[in-house]
N, C-alpha and C positions, 0 to 999 in steps of 0.2 A: 637569618635563616640559612641553613646549609643548603646551597643550591649547586646542582651539577648539570653541565651541558654534556649530554651523551652524543658525541659526534658520529659521523659515519666511520670514523676510525682511519680515514685516509688523509689525515693532515700531517705533513704538508703535501699539497698536490696543486695542479694547475687548473682545476675545475672551479667554475664560478660558485658552485654550492659550498665549497670550502671557504671561499672568500666571505660569503654571506654568513656562514657559521662563525667565523672568527670575528667579524664585525659585530654580530649580535653578542658574542661572548664578551667582547670588550665593553659593550654598553651595559650588559647585565652585571658585569663585575663591579661597575660603578654604583649600582643601585642596591645590591644585596651585600650583607656583611661577610659572608663566607662563601666564596664562589670558586669553582674549578671546572675546567674542560677536560674531558678524557679522550685520548686518541690511543692508537696502538703502535707498537714498535717491536723489534726483535730483541732477544735477550742481550745480544752483543751491543746493541745501541745503548743499553743502560750503563755501559762502562766506557762510553765515548762522550766527548763533549756534545751537549745537547744542541740540536738544530736551532738556529735562531728564527723561531716561528714569527716573532714580532717584527723583525726587519723584513722578512719575506712578504708578510701581509700588510705592512705599513701600519702596524698597531702602535699607537702613541701612548697607551696606558696599559702596561703589561699586567697579566693576571696569571693565576696558577694553572699550569698544564700538567696533568697526570698522564704518564705514558705506561700503558699496560703491555707487557711482553707477550703478545698473543700471536705474533707473526713468526714463521719459521725462518731460519738463517737465509740471508741473501735474497729476501723477498721485499718487494716494494709495498706501499699501502694498497689496501684492497677496497674496492667499491662495494656497496651493499649488494649481496648476492646470497646464494645458498652455500657458499664455500664454507669448509670446516673452520677456517681461520676467522671468517667474519662472525659466524655463530658463536665461536669461542669468545670473541671479543665482547659480544653483547652479554653473554652469560657472566663473564668475568666482571664486566662493568656493573651489572646488576648486583652481583655479590659485593663488589667494592662499595656500592652505594648503601647497601644494607649495613655492612660492617662500619662504614664511616658515619652512620646515622644521618644520611642525607634526607632532607625534608621535602625537597622539590627537585624533580628531574625535568629538564627541558630537552627535547630531542626532535629531530626531523626523521628519525628512523621508525618506520611502522612496526617492525618486529621488536625493536627496543621498547616502544611505547606499549606494545602488547605484553611483553614479559614483565616490565617494571610495574605496570598496572596490576597484573595478576599477583605480583609479589607484595602488593600493598603499598607501593610507593606512589606519591602524588605526582601526576605527570601533566605537563603542558606539551601538546603535540603540535608542531608546526608542519603543515603539509602543503606541498606544491603539486601533489599527485593529481593527474587528470583522470577522468572516467576510463575504466579499463586497465588501470595500472595493476601490475601483477601483485603488488604488496598491499593493496587496499584491504583485502579480506582480513589481514592481521589487525588493522585498525578497527574495521567495522565489528570485529569480534568483541571489542572492549568499549565500544562507543557509549554504552549506557552505564559503564562502571562509575561509581562515585569517586574513584581514584583518578579517573581521567577528568581533570578539572577544567581543561580548556583546549580548544582547537583553533589554531591560528592559520589563516590562509591569506593569499595575496590579492585576491580579486573577488568582486561580488559574484561573478559567474561561478567560481569554484565554491563559494559559500552556498549558493543556491543548489549546486549539485550535492553537497554534503547534507543539506537539509532534506533534499528529496530522498536521500538514503537513510533518513531517520535519525540523524545526529540532532540532539536537542538544540534548539536555536540559542538558548542561553549559554551554550558551550562554545559557540562559533564567533570568531572575531576576524574581520577583514583588516589586514595591516599590510599595505603595499611595501615594496622595498624602500630603501633609504640610502643616505649618504652621510659621510662625515665631512662637513664643510671645512673643518680645521685642516684636513689634509691638503686643501687647495689654497691655503694661505702661504704662498711662496714669496720669497724675497728676490726672485729673478724676473726680469722682463721676458716677454715672449722671444725677443731676439737673443737674449742670453741663454734661454732654454734651448733654442734651436742650435746654438753653437755647442752647448754642452752635450746635446744628443746627436750631434753631427748630422743635423737635418739641413735642408736647403735654407740659405740665409736670405735669399732674394725671392720676391714674389709671394702671392697669396698661397696659403696652405690649409687644407681641410684634413681632419683626422677622424678615423674610425678606430674604435677599440673593442675587441671581443673576438670570439671564435670565428672561423671562416667556414662554418658548416653551410650546407645547402639552405637556401631561403633566408640567409642573413643579408642578402643584397650585394654580395661580392660582384656578381656579374654586372649589376647596375652601376656600381661604383667604377668598375673598369671601363664601362661604356661612357660614363660621365667624364672620366679622365681623358678619354680619347676625344671627346667633344670640347674639352676645356684644356688645351695643351699648355696654357699659361698658368694653370693652377696645379700645385703639388698635392698629390694624394698620398697620405701616410696611413697604412693599415697596420694596426698594432694588435698582435695576438695570433693565435692559431697553433695547431700542432705542427711539428716538423714536416709531416707528410702533407698536410693541407697547405702549408706555406710554400713548400716546394712545388706543389701542383699549380698554385695560382701564379707563382713566379714564372712558370713556363708559359702561362696564358698571356702574361703581359708582353712577351716578346721583347723584353729589354726597353720598354717605353720609359723615357727619362723622367717623366713626371709622376711615376707610380713607385712607391717604396713599401715593401712588406718587411716589417721588423722581426716577425716571429714573436713567440711568447716573451713577455717581460714580467718580472715580479710586480705584485700589486702596488708596492711602494713607489714604483716608477710611473704608474699610470697617470697621476696628476701632472707629472712633468710633460708627458706627451700631449695631454689634453690642453694644458695651458699654453703650449707652444703653438697651437693651431689658431687659425682665424675663424674657423667654424667647425662644428662637430656633426658627424653623419650617423644616422640610425635608420638605414633604408630596409627594414624588415620587409619580407614578402608577405602578401596577404595569404599565401599558401602555407606559411610556417604553421606547424600543428599546434603551437601554443598561442596563436594569434588572438584567440578569444579570451584568454585568461592570464597571460603573462604579465610580469612586472619586472622588466630587466634592470639589473644593477646599473648598467651603463647609463640608463635614462637619468637616474638621480645623480650619478657622478658627473654626467655632462652638465646638468643644471648647476651643480656646485662649482664647476670649473669657470663659470663666468664667461662662456663663449656661446655665440648663437647656435641653436640646434636646428638641423634640417632633418626631418624624420618623415617616415611613411605615414600617410593619413589613414590610420587604423583606429577603429572604435576604442580599443583598449588603451591607446595612447591619449585619446581625447579625455580620458578620465583625469589626466594630469596636465596635458599640453593643450593650449588654445592657439589656433592658427592666427598669426599676426600679432599675438600678445606676448607669449613666452617661447614661441617656436615657429618655424616655418614648415608647414606640412605639405607634402607633395604626393602625387599619385604613386601608389606602390607598384613594383614590378615594371618600372619604366626608367631606363637610363636617361632618356631624353628629358623626362620630367624632373629627375634628380639634378641633372646638369642645369636646367633652367632655374631650379630653386637655388642652387649654389650660386649661380651667376647673379641672381636677383639680390641675394643677401650680401654677397661680397661687393656688389656695385652700389649698395645703399648703406653706408656706414652708420647713419643715424638709426635706421631700422635694426641693423645688427646689434648696435649697442643697447637699444631698448629691449630686444628679445633676450639678450644675455642678462641684463639687469633684472628683468621681471622673473626669469627662471631662477636666478640666484636668490631672489627674494622668496620665491615660492618654496624652494627646497628647504628653507629654514624650518618648515613644518614637517619635513620628512627626513629627520635625522635618526640615526640608529638609537641614540639615547632616548628621544621622544617615543620612538616605536616601542622600545623595551619597557619604558615606564607605562605606556598605555596598556601593554599586555599584562604587566604585573598588577596594575591598578584594577584591571578587569577580573583577573582570575586568582591572584595571590597577593592582595594588598599588604598582608602581614609580612611578606618577604622584604618589602621596602625598608630601607634604613629610616630610623626616626629623624 
């Protein structure tokens, strides 16, 4: 079945949603016979060597990427908005889908789901949009269409919200985020990885990977680092502005390192170089009730003990003392105590890591994609 992933159009980019789209596209491409992902570019880019999307995102099984020249010269990728370029991209992609006789469209764009559905294309819409999101009306306008064959979301709480808004229950599927464990099958020891990445070679090291936005626990990690001067803290990710801001806050403390953004293909190297992995989300983060962070499943696949905030949404996947060590959120003291406890108890650390690595086998991108297709478009699956 000819299947198209209609992206946000801003691939390549540094945002987590583009990582999620590329991982899903890689998995879907293994399950359907004729697959392509569509993004946008400038006319000039068509005459240059294509960007290596697969290396950037750590894609192990390449698939077809179609670039539509909908951006003006000297313009970078555009995030979903009311911009002329973005709307042009959606329309051109819908036309491309019709001309290419696409039989199934998968997208996370509300406006794209709306347009493709109205044009008679069968659509599976994945939505992480919370109540009040500005683009929800575009989706709700076509929620009862027979062409909207499925709605995929990442948590039960979001599913309940969509059901309350009148989306038919048979159309909604909860599918948490996932990981690709194969990315973490490295041939280097943690010591060798530290040397390759120019990280500290001596002493315990904990790693955080993700953006440095408010309520991601950066303040708590810095406080924990000050309480644990013998432990190296490596924070991977962040915009140049956020990285510069937090570097100023560290006051040159020797056990704190901020790497800034790294391509997704390098993330497994940093995670596997650590002795433990940190996920200290604040209870105040606005997504706390329904999120399904990519880092959670990557952490599990890395085979390192996870120390995370004790939030109800994490307890859907993590169990304190079995596959993770959960600590009070918004407390640098509690985070430091959790880190010390895990590092000082190697048998516990090994057990937490082993159980998490075992559990994540049920949360791979390939299994997630297969579950979605089996539910909404079983005819798309290869025989």
